[in-house]
Each structure stands twice: as structure tokens, then as C-alpha cells.
N, C-alpha and C positions, 0 to 999 in steps of 0.2 A: 917136413914141417918144422923141425928144429932149426934148419938153416934159415927158413923164412922168419922165424921168431928172432934169431940172432941178427938177421939183417934189419928187422924192424927195430930191435933194441939199439943197434948202431945208429940208425937214422934218428931215433928219438934223442940219443946223446948229442948228435950233431946239432939238432934243433935246439936243445937245451943250452948247448955251448954258445950257439949263435944268439939266442935270446939273452943269455947272460952278458955277452960282449955288447949287445945292443943296449941293454939296461945300463951297463957301466959307462958306455959312451954318452948317453943322455944325462946320466947323473953328473958326470964330469962337466958336460956342457952347461947344465943348470948351475953347478957350483961356480963356474967361470962367469956365467951371466950374473949371478948374485954378487960376486966380487966387483964386476964391472958397474952394476947399478949402485953398489955401495960407494964406489969411487965417484960416480956422478953426483950422488947425494952429498958427499963430503965437499965436492967442488962447489955445489950450489949453496951449501951452508956457509962455506968460506966466502964465496962471492967475490966478484971483481969490482964491484961498485955498489952504490946505494940502491939502484933501481933493479927491480925484477919485472920485466915486461910480460904482460899477459897478452891480451888482444891489442890491436893497434890503437884502440880508443881508451885503454886503461893504463893506469899507473899504480904500481905497488912498491912501496918503500918499507923496509924493515929496519928497526933500530933497537938495540938492546941496552937496557939500563941496569946498573948495579944498585937496584933499589926495589922495594916491595911494589907489587902491582897496585895495591891499594893507595900507596903514596903517589905514584905517577898518575893514577886516575884522579886523585884529589887535586893535583896540580893542573889537570885539565879542567876541572870543575870550577875552580875559584878564579874569578876575573883578575884579581890583583896579582895572582901568580902568572896567569897566561900573559898579562901585559908585559911582564919582565922578559919573556923569551919569544914572544911572537915576532915573526918577520925574519928575513935573511940577516946575516951578520952585519952588513953595511947599513941596515935600516934601523930606525928607531920608531917604535909604535907610539903614536901620540894620542890616539883615541881608540877605545875598545868598549863597546856595549855588548857584553857577553854574559848570558845567563842560560844555563842548560835546562830550559823548560821546553818540552816538545811543542812545536807550533809557534814559538816566539822568534821574531826576527833578531838577527845580530848584525852589528856594523863595526867597521874598524878603519883606521887610517894610519899609514906609516910614511916616513919621510927619509930620504937619503940625499946626500950632496949631489951626486951625479944623476939622480932620477927624479928629484922633486917629490911632490906629495902624491901618494897613491891611495885610492879608496876602494873598499871591497866590502862584501857582506853576504848574507844569505838567511836561511831559516833553519833553526834547530828541528830536526825531524824525530830523532829517537835518542833516548838516554837509557841504556840497558844496565841494570844492576850487575850484570855479568861483565862489566867493564868494557862497554862498547858505546861509542858516540857516533851518531849519524847527523850530518848537516850539509846543506847546500852551500856552494861557494861560487861567487861571481865577482869579477871586477866591475867597477862602475861603467856605465854604458859608454862614456866618452873615452874609455881607456883604449879602445880599438882591439881588445883582447877577445878571448874565446867566450862561448856561451856558458850558461850555468852548468856546473858539474855537481856531483854528489860525492861527498867525502865520508868515508867510514874509518874510524880509528878503533882498533881492537887491542886490548892489553891482555897478555897471557903470562901467568906466573910460571917460571921454569927454573927449578933448582936455585931458589933464592934470588933470582933475577927477573926482570920484566922484558918480555919481547913485545914491542909495539909494532903493529902492522897498520900501515897507512894505505888506503885504497881510494883512488879518485877516478871518476869516469862520468860521462863519456866525453872524449875530446874529438874535435872535428877532423884532426889530422895528426899524424905521427910527429910532425915538426912542432906543433903547438904543445902536444903532450911532453915532448922532450924539453921544451923551453921551460917547463915547470920543475924539472928535476933539480936543477941547481938551487933554485929558491927554497924548495921544501927541504932539501938536504941541509942547506945552510941554517934554516930555521931549527931543524932537529939538532944541529950542532949546539946552538944556543940553548935549546931545551935540555940537552944532556948535561951541559956545564951547569945550568941552573939547578937541575935535580941533584947533581953531586954536591954543589955548594950548599943546597938546602939540607941535605943529609948530614954534612959535616957540622953545620951551624946548629942544628936542632937535635942531633944524635939519633934521629929516627932510623938510621941504617942499622942500629942495634937490633931492630925488630926482625932483621933477616937472619939472625944467627941460630935459629932453631934447626937442629938436625934430627930428623925422624929415622929411626931404625925399624925396618920391617923385613919380612921374609923376601928372599929373592924370587921365590916361585911357590905357588900353591895350586892345587887342582882348580879347574875352572869353576866348579860349583861353590868352592869356598871363597874365591876371590872377592865377590861383592860383600861377603859377610864377615870378613876379617876385622878384628878389633882395631887394626891400624886405620880402617876407613873412618872410624869415629874421630880419630885425630886429624886426618885430612879434612874432614867436614868442618870440624871446629876451626881449623886454620883458615879455611876458605871463608867461613862466616865472619871471622875476625879480620880478614884481609891480611893475614900474615903468611909470607912465603916460607918455605923450608927447603933444606937440603935433604936428600934421601940417601940413606946408607942401607944396604941390604945384607942379610945374613942367610947362609944356606942351612938347610936341614942337615943334621948330622954333627960331626966333630966341631964345626965352627960355632955351633950353638953353645958348646961347652968350653970355648976358648976363654982365657982370662979376660981378654978385652971385652967380649960380649957379656960375660957374667958380671963384669963391673958395671955394666949398664942395666942388665936385667938378671937378677940373681937366680931366676928359675930357667934361664936360657931361652926365654920366649920372646915374643914381640907383641905390641910395639914398645918403644922407649923413645924419649926425647932428651936432647942435651942443649943447653943454652948457657953460655957464659959461666961454665963450671957447675951448673945445676943439672942433675940427672933425675928424670922421673920415669917410672913405669906404671902400668895399669891405666887402661884407657880412660876410666872415669876421673882419676886424679889428673891426668894430662888435660882432659877437656875442661875441667874446672880451672886449671892453671891458665890455660889459653883464654878462657872467658874473663878471668881476673885481670889479665894483661890488657884486655880491651874494654873493661867495664865502663870507662869514661869516653869511649869512642863515640863520636857524633855521627859517624857514617851510618846511614839507614841499613838495617839488616845485620848490624854487628851482633855477635853473640853476646847476650847479656847474662847477668847473674841475678840471683834473687831467691825467693822461696822455692821456685821451681828447681833450683839446683839441688835442694834436698830430695826432691822427687827423683832427680837424676840418679842419686845413690840407690834409692829404692828400685829404680828401673834397672840398674845394673844387677840387682839381686833377683830379677824376674825369673831367672832359670834356676833358682836354688830353693830348697825346701828346709825350713828351720826344724831342727830336731831338738825338742825341749828336753829330752833325756840327757843329751850330752852338751847342749847349748853350742853345738857346732852346726855347720851347714853341709849337707850332702847334695851333690848335683842331681837335679832332675834331668832325665834323658830327653830334654826338649828338642835339641837339634837332631839327634838321630831318630827318636821315636816319632816326633811330630813331622819330621821332614821325609820319612820313608815309611810308607805303609800305614797301617792302623795303629795308633798309640794304645798302650794299656789303658783301660777305663779310668783307673785312679789318677793317671797322669793327666788325661784330658779333663777330668773333673776339676783337678787342682788349677789347671791353666784357665779353664772357663771361669772359675771362681775369681781368679785374679783379674781377668779381663773385665768381668762385671764390676769389680771394685774400681778399676781404672776408668771405665766408662762413666761411672757415677761421679768420679772426681772431675773428669773433663766436662761433663754436662754439655751445654750448647756453646762452649767457648771454642775458638779456633785453636788456641794453645793452652797449656796448663796454667799460664798466667795471661796477662793482658798483651804480651808480646812473646815472640820466640826467644827462648832461653836455652842454655845448655841442658837444662832438664828435658826439654822437648827433643833435643838432639839425641840424648841417651835413650829416652823412652821409645821414640819412634824407631830407633835402630834396633832395639830389642824386639819390637813388633815385627820387624822385617824377618826375624828368624822363622816366623810362622807363614812366610809368603808361599810356601809349597803346600800349605794346608788350606782348608776352607773354614777354619775356625773363626776368622774375622768377619765372615759373611753374616754371622749371627750378632755381630756388634757393629752396626753401620756407622755409628759415630766414631769409633776407633779406626775403622777401615778408612773413613774419609780423612781422619786426622793423620794417619800414616801416609796417605797419598798426598796430603797437603804439605807435609814436611818433605816428602820426596820430590816435590815439584819445585822446591826452592833452588834458585840458580847455584848457590854454593854447594848444595847436595849434588847437582848434576856435574859441576866442575870436579868435585872431589871423586865422584864415581868414575868419571872419565880418566882422571889421573891415576886412580887405583888400577883400573883394568889395563890401561895403556902401558903402565910400568911392567906388568907381567907379560904382555904381548912382546915388548921389546926384549925381555930376557928369553922368552920362548923362541 
């Protein structure tokens, strides 16, 4: 019996050794595959040319601008700007009827010494506040060129720069598709030069200089609720790009460099042209102030609601009249996990009732969305794992309305993707 057990133990060891070698083999294979895929991605990002082909009937061209996405979008919106850069480099645009109103036709004409006069046009289909324009494009019928195509231009803010993605489809043949590459690429050369010249002459490039410091990683449950999200949201509402710097939990938080930005070793903090700010409410107000005169629809405004933003930031604190200090209410932990103590829930319900009375039947705290709404609705998101807002339908709808804003969605995507890249 002992011999049988010994033989069985030896067999189990062999199986364990084999499984261990098998595991290490596949782990190594997956590591090599990950490196290989990273190399492919780097080659794709570097690119060998302006065109990234998808299907045979599609064209995709990417171009990067050293300018804010909001600025590049505005230079697409305004006809006088588009007129300056529309058309390949050897062409001059002589006519352009361009107004970004969905359903409105647009027309243009350009001329070149070797090609003569060329006319084109289409219909504006969509203008998305999330910086996307969709329009049809067709040459005049007597040009002998391809049928009508649909063009989609999307602008994405990345580390203080703008990635412009141009998509056009459908083409009737690969040859006709490829014949459009040189013209569009040449047009984007003119556009890039115009954007750079505009930035130099107006000084608008200075708007790109904000650097946001945030944590390199946080647990998944905390990522959407970090205070840095408020800063990202305010920047998106204002159309201001930013560079992102990360700090790790631990010794790096206490490094002299980080403490100079945030004296408590926390995040977020921002820097711009020698100015350093920390505390999300102060940063949001600063960003709103920078864009208070912005004409772009949806820009983050300032006003009386901004005072409410400060009160909103104190939503999770309980004034102690005996010491005239503030002690934290355990809202995040107690209200986010299990049943909160009765006194905590009573205090929160009292404040929710007061806030609902202030909101009334308005969409926002004022006549338009302000940084006050940004701060207040973000505080309400702390309660998203409870059912407390179900008893306050106006506030629940208000929170959802703020969360449906395109700038909110872009900011949340940027926040979560940043942590996924690190992970």
C-alpha cells in the first residue's frame, strides 16, 4: 500500500511539473504576442502615409494638429476660415457657401492653372457638439467623377493636441478612392499651416498649456468618482485640452516636486504658465473664468450658480457650530456600502430636499449649464450606489441630464481609458 501511495505521489509530481511547464510556455507565448501586437500598433500609429484603408469603398485619413480641438472645430465651423484652407495646395477656392446647419446644402468652386474651374457641393447632415461633422460630397455632374459620398470629420483631444479623423465612403472602385487621397491630403496640409498660423497670430495656442496632475491608478470603483474627473469635465465643457501627468501612491506623493503642486500630496492639481492650483472646486472655477466669454455653445459658464458650486463641494461635510470647523460625513463609505446610520441618512435627505427646492422645475440651477451644475451633479453621483435619489425625482433627472452632456461623456471616457492604459 505504501508503494502504491509513493508511486501515486511521484505521478502527481510529474503531472504538476508538466502543468507548470505548460503554463510557463503559454505565458511566454502570450508575452511575446503582446510585444508583437505592441510593435504592430506602433507601426500603425507611425504610419507610412496619410491613408489608412478600411474596406475597398472607404477612405480614412488622420491628421494631428498642435492646437486645441475646440479651436480646430471652430475653424471648420466658420466659412471665412474654411475658405482660406479649402482645396489642394495648387488650387484657390473662389466660392464657398458653407454653413453648418443640418439639412442645409453647401456649394463650392476652386480653380487651378492646370485644371481650370471645378465645382462641388453636398448637404450638411449632422453637426455634433462632440466635435463631429457629417456632410455629403459630390463633384458637379459634368465632372465625370464618382457618385455622392458621405464625409465624417471627427476631432479628438489628445494630450494637448487634436487628432482629426476624416472618413469618406462609399466609392465605386479602389482606383477612384485612391484618386482622392492626394487631393484631401494636400488640403489638410493647407489646413495644418492655417491652424498653426492662426495660433501664432491670435495667441490661442496658450490655451493648450494646462497640465493636469492625477493619480496613475485607482481601484475600478473609485475611478469614475475621482475629483480629477471634475477637472476633466470642466476642461471638456470649456473646450480646453490638457496634458496629463500622473503620480503614484506612496513615496512619489511626498516628493518635493509633487508637494510643490499639491501641499497635501493628493490630486488633482493643474499648472499653466507658472500658475499652480489644487482643489477641484477652485480649478473648475478657474477654467470657467478662462472661458467666460466663449461664444461656443455649451461652454462652461460662470454666474450665481458658481456660488452654489462651492456649497455643492461641501455636500459631504457637516458643520460643527461648537468648533466652527467641518468634520467629514461618512457619505462615500456609509452610503455606498450597506445601510447608512440613520442620522447620516437623515442629514443627507434634508440636504437633498433643500437642493430640490432650489432647483424647482428648472433644467439647471440657472438658466444655462454652469460650473455650479458641474460641481453639484458630480456630488450627487456619490449617491449612485444608493436608492436615495429615487425619492427626489427632480434631482435624479437633473443628475442624469448633466451626465448626458457630450462633455461629460468625453471626460468620463478619458478618465477611464487613462487607467486602463496604465493597468
